[in-house]
C-alpha positions in Angstrom: -25.1 24.8 -40.2 -24.2 21.7 -38.1 -20.6 22.4 -38.5 -20.9 25.9 -37.1 -23.0 24.6 -34.1 -20.4 22.0 -33.4 -17.6 24.6 -33.6 -19.5 27.0 -31.3 -20.2 24.3 -28.8 -16.6 23.0 -28.8 -15.3 26.6 -28.4 -17.7 27.2 -25.5 -16.7 24.0 -23.8 -13.0 24.8 -24.3 -13.5 28.3 -22.8 -15.4 26.9 -19.8 -12.6 24.4 -19.2 -9.9 27.1 -19.4 -11.8 29.5 -17.1 -12.5 26.7 -14.5 -8.9 25.6 -14.3 -7.1 26.8 -11.2 -3.6 27.9 -12.1 -2.7 28.3 -8.4 -0.7 25.6 -6.8 -2.6 23.3 -4.4 -1.1 21.7 -1.3 -1.5 18.3 -2.9 0.5 19.3 -6.0 3.1 20.9 -3.7 3.4 17.5 -1.9 3.8 15.6 -5.2 6.2 18.0 -6.7 8.5 18.0 -3.6 8.3 14.5 -2.2 11.6 13.4 -3.8 13.4 16.7 -3.8 16.6 17.2 -1.8 16.1 18.9 1.6 12.6 17.4 1.8 11.2 14.2 3.4 7.8 12.8 2.8 5.9 10.0 4.5 2.5 8.4 4.5 1.7 7.8 8.1 -0.9 5.1 9.0 -3.5 5.9 11.6 -2.6 2.7 13.3 0.5 4.3 14.9 -1.8 5.9 17.4 -3.1 3.2 19.7 -6.2 4.6 21.4 -8.1 2.7 24.0 -11.5 3.2 22.4 -13.3 2.3 25.7 -12.0 5.5 27.2 -13.1 7.7 24.3 -16.4 9.6 24.1 -18.7 8.9 21.2 -17.5 12.2 19.5 -13.9 11.1 19.9 -14.6 7.6 18.5 -16.4 9.1 15.6 -13.5 11.6 14.9 -10.9 8.8 15.3 -12.7 6.5 12.8 -13.1 9.4 10.3 -9.4 9.8 9.8 -8.0 7.5 7.1 -4.5 8.6 6.5 -1.8 11.2 7.2 0.6 12.6 4.7 3.8 14.4 5.9 6.1 16.6 4.0 9.1 18.3 5.8 11.9 20.6 4.8 15.1 20.6 6.8 16.9 23.9 7.1 20.7 23.8 6.9 23.4 26.5 6.6 23.6 25.9 2.8 19.9 26.1 2.0 18.7 29.2 3.8 17.6 30.9 0.5 15.7 27.8 -0.6 14.0 27.5 2.8 12.8 31.1 2.6 11.4 30.5 -0.9 9.7 27.2 0.0 8.3 28.6 3.2 6.8 31.5 1.3 5.3 29.0 -1.3 3.6 27.0 1.5 2.4 30.1 3.3 1.0 31.4 0.0 -0.9 28.2 -0.7 -2.3 28.1 2.9 -3.4 31.8 2.6 -6.0 30.7 0.0 -9.5 31.4 1.4 -10.4 27.7 0.9 -8.2 26.9 3.9 -10.2 27.8 7.0 -8.1 28.5 10.1 -9.0 26.4 13.1 -6.2 27.3 15.5 -2.8 29.0 15.5 -0.3 29.1 18.4 3.4 29.6 19.1 5.5 27.0 20.9 9.0 27.8 22.2 10.5 26.1 19.1 7.9 26.6 16.4 4.8 28.3 15.1 1.9 25.9 14.5 -1.2 26.5 12.4 -4.1 24.1 12.0 -6.5 24.7 9.0 -9.1 22.7 7.2 -10.9 22.5 3.9 -14.7 22.2 4.0 -17.3 23.7 6.2 -18.4 23.5 9.8 -20.3 20.3 9.2 -17.7 18.3 7.4 -14.0 18.8 6.6 -12.4 17.2 3.6 -8.9 17.7 4.9 -7.1 19.1 7.9 -3.7 20.7 7.6 -1.2 21.0 10.4 1.6 23.4 9.5 4.6 23.9 11.7 7.7 26.1 11.0 10.8 26.8 12.9 13.7 29.1 12.0 16.1 26.5 13.4 14.7 23.2 12.1 12.6 24.0 9.0 9.0 23.3 8.4 6.6 20.4 8.2 3.1 20.0 6.8 0.7 17.2 7.7 -2.4 16.5 5.6 -5.0 14.7 7.6 -7.4 12.9 5.2 -10.6 11.1 5.9 -14.3 10.9 5.6 -16.9 13.1 7.3 -14.3 14.7 9.6 -16.0 17.4 11.7 -13.9 20.2 13.0 -15.5 20.3 16.5 -15.1 16.6 17.0 -11.5 16.6 15.7 -10.8 19.2 18.4 -12.0 16.8 21.1 -9.9 14.1 19.7 -6.7 16.1 20.2 -6.8 15.7 24.0 -7.2 11.9 23.7 -4.3 11.7 21.3 -2.1 13.7 23.6 -2.5 11.0 26.3 -2.2 8.0 24.0 0.7 5.7 23.2 2.5 6.2 19.9 4.5 3.7 17.9 7.6 6.0 17.7 9.4 3.7 15.2 7.0 5.1 12.5 8.4 8.5 13.2 12.1 7.5 13.4 13.0 8.5 9.8 11.3 11.9 10.3 13.0 12.5 13.6 16.4 11.5 12.1 15.8 13.8 9.2 15.4 16.9 11.4 18.4 16.0 13.7 
């Protein structure tokens, strides 16, 4: 009797584990799988590259700035010889980002690229922000913004402060050189 109960419980546990597993690729696994692949570049970007004068920030902006812990970047450079690979990889990233867990915050077109900002979480707290940019001439890039208690509305107010701040451009030199 004990043997059949154990077998039933074990089978039930195995079934639950199989059903709960997500076979779809996540952005995190995509980053890990492609960080050392030809045509890709990856970088962990410290938040210290953005030197903000905190005295000029509102309380919301300070809170948003302190909630960001790190940035992960993955980029794909398009060349004449990898057009097919670019199309495939772009489709994979778009497919991942089309998952309903990625909530769209903003989307806009620049002269050179299309930019989409999404997040995972809810209106009160985001676990991760994703900035996705693609260009038919240069390739695409994805930035994962990771932190604690990031709030979408507060992050939006931080954008204007970051646009007017000083950047340590040496941190981006490898990325800039990759796309040139």
